[in-house]
C-alpha positions in Angstrom: 73.4 58.1 49.3 72.6 54.5 50.3 69.6 55.6 52.4 68.3 57.7 49.4 68.5 54.6 47.1 66.8 52.5 49.8 63.9 55.0 50.1 63.5 55.2 46.3 63.4 51.4 46.2 60.8 51.2 48.9 58.7 53.9 47.1 58.9 52.0 43.8 57.9 48.7 45.5 54.9 50.3 47.3 53.8 52.0 44.0 54.1 48.7 42.1 52.0 46.8 44.7 49.2 49.4 44.9 46.2 48.5 42.8 45.9 50.7 39.7 43.1 53.2 39.9 41.2 53.1 36.6 38.0 54.7 35.4 35.0 52.4 35.3 34.9 50.4 32.1 32.1 51.5 29.8 30.8 49.5 26.8 31.8 51.3 23.7 28.7 52.5 21.9 28.1 51.0 18.5 28.8 53.2 15.4 25.7 55.0 14.1 24.0 52.7 11.5 24.7 53.5 7.9 25.1 51.9 4.5 28.7 50.9 5.3 27.7 48.9 8.4 24.8 47.4 6.4 27.3 46.4 3.6 29.7 44.9 6.2 26.9 42.8 7.7 25.8 41.6 4.3 29.3 40.7 3.3 29.7 38.6 6.5 26.4 37.0 5.8 27.4 36.0 2.2 30.8 34.8 3.4 29.1 32.6 6.0 26.7 31.1 3.4 29.4 30.6 0.7 31.8 29.2 3.3 29.0 26.8 4.3 29.5 27.9 8.0 26.3 27.7 9.9 28.1 28.8 13.0 29.2 32.1 11.4 25.8 32.6 9.8 23.9 32.2 13.1 26.4 34.4 14.9 25.2 37.3 12.9 21.7 36.9 14.4 20.4 37.6 17.9 18.0 34.7 18.1 16.9 35.7 21.6 15.5 39.0 20.2 14.1 37.3 17.0 10.5 36.2 16.9 10.6 32.4 16.8 14.4 32.5 16.9 14.5 28.8 17.9 12.4 27.9 14.8 14.8 29.9 12.6 17.7 28.0 14.1 16.0 24.7 13.2 15.3 25.9 9.7 18.9 27.0 9.3 20.1 23.6 10.6 18.0 21.9 8.0 19.1 24.2 5.2 22.8 23.8 5.9 22.4 20.0 6.3 20.6 19.7 3.0 23.0 21.8 0.9 26.3 20.9 -0.5 27.3 24.4 -1.6 25.8 27.8 -1.7 26.4 30.7 -4.0 24.8 34.0 -3.1 24.8 37.6 -4.3 23.3 40.3 -2.0 22.6 43.8 -3.4 21.9 46.5 -0.8 18.8 48.4 -2.0 17.9 50.6 1.0 18.5 51.3 4.7 16.6 53.2 7.2 17.1 53.9 10.9 14.6 54.1 13.7 16.3 54.7 17.0 18.3 51.7 18.0 17.0 49.6 15.2 17.5 49.8 11.4 16.0 48.1 8.4 17.9 46.8 5.4 16.3 45.9 2.0 18.3 43.6 -0.1 17.8 42.1 -3.6 19.1 38.5 -3.1 20.1 35.8 -5.6 21.1 32.4 -4.4 21.9 29.0 -5.8 22.0 26.1 -3.5 23.3 22.7 -4.5 21.5 19.9 -2.6 23.5 17.1 -1.0 21.2 14.5 -2.5 22.3 15.5 -6.1 18.9 16.9 -7.1 18.5 20.0 -9.2 20.1 23.3 -8.0 17.6 25.4 -6.1 17.6 29.0 -7.3 16.1 32.0 -5.4 15.6 35.6 -6.4 13.8 37.7 -3.7 13.8 40.9 -1.9 14.9 40.3 1.7 14.1 42.6 4.5 16.3 42.6 7.6 15.9 44.4 10.9 19.1 45.0 12.8 19.6 46.2 16.4 22.4 47.1 18.6 23.7 44.2 20.7 26.4 45.3 23.1 28.7 47.4 21.0 27.8 46.0 17.5 24.8 45.4 15.2 23.1 42.1 14.7 20.1 40.8 12.7 17.0 40.5 14.8 14.5 39.8 12.0 14.4 38.5 8.4 11.6 38.2 5.9 10.9 36.1 4.1 12.6 33.3 6.1 11.6 30.8 3.4 14.5 32.1 1.4 16.8 29.9 3.5 15.0 26.6 2.8 15.0 24.1 -0.1 11.8 23.3 -1.9 
């Protein structure tokens, strides 16, 4: 009986010290792009703007894939530095998918209160976003017109 317990203990110790064999880790594939994903991205974008969080705003963009991404970052820095508060309403108009990229058309309304106490800047424009898969999620890789996010 004692030797049986000793053998069982040795087997358990050996099993515990052996490296676990696992299947190779694969990146989960992003969900197929649809209006629900577009709405979630737009909600995150509006929350970042209204929360005046430049970090959260820029995290939604893949600036390395964006044409003149560094310039867009500078424009965004200036916009957030010049505004005291931002109110925005984004209305999803259309989505389309082309392979691993998708387009989003949005009717956007924004009011931005400048830090210097000047008049409120108001914008009403149709924004066109391009989104692409980045790892296992979707990010903005283009936006037109970019001037929407600047003060006059």
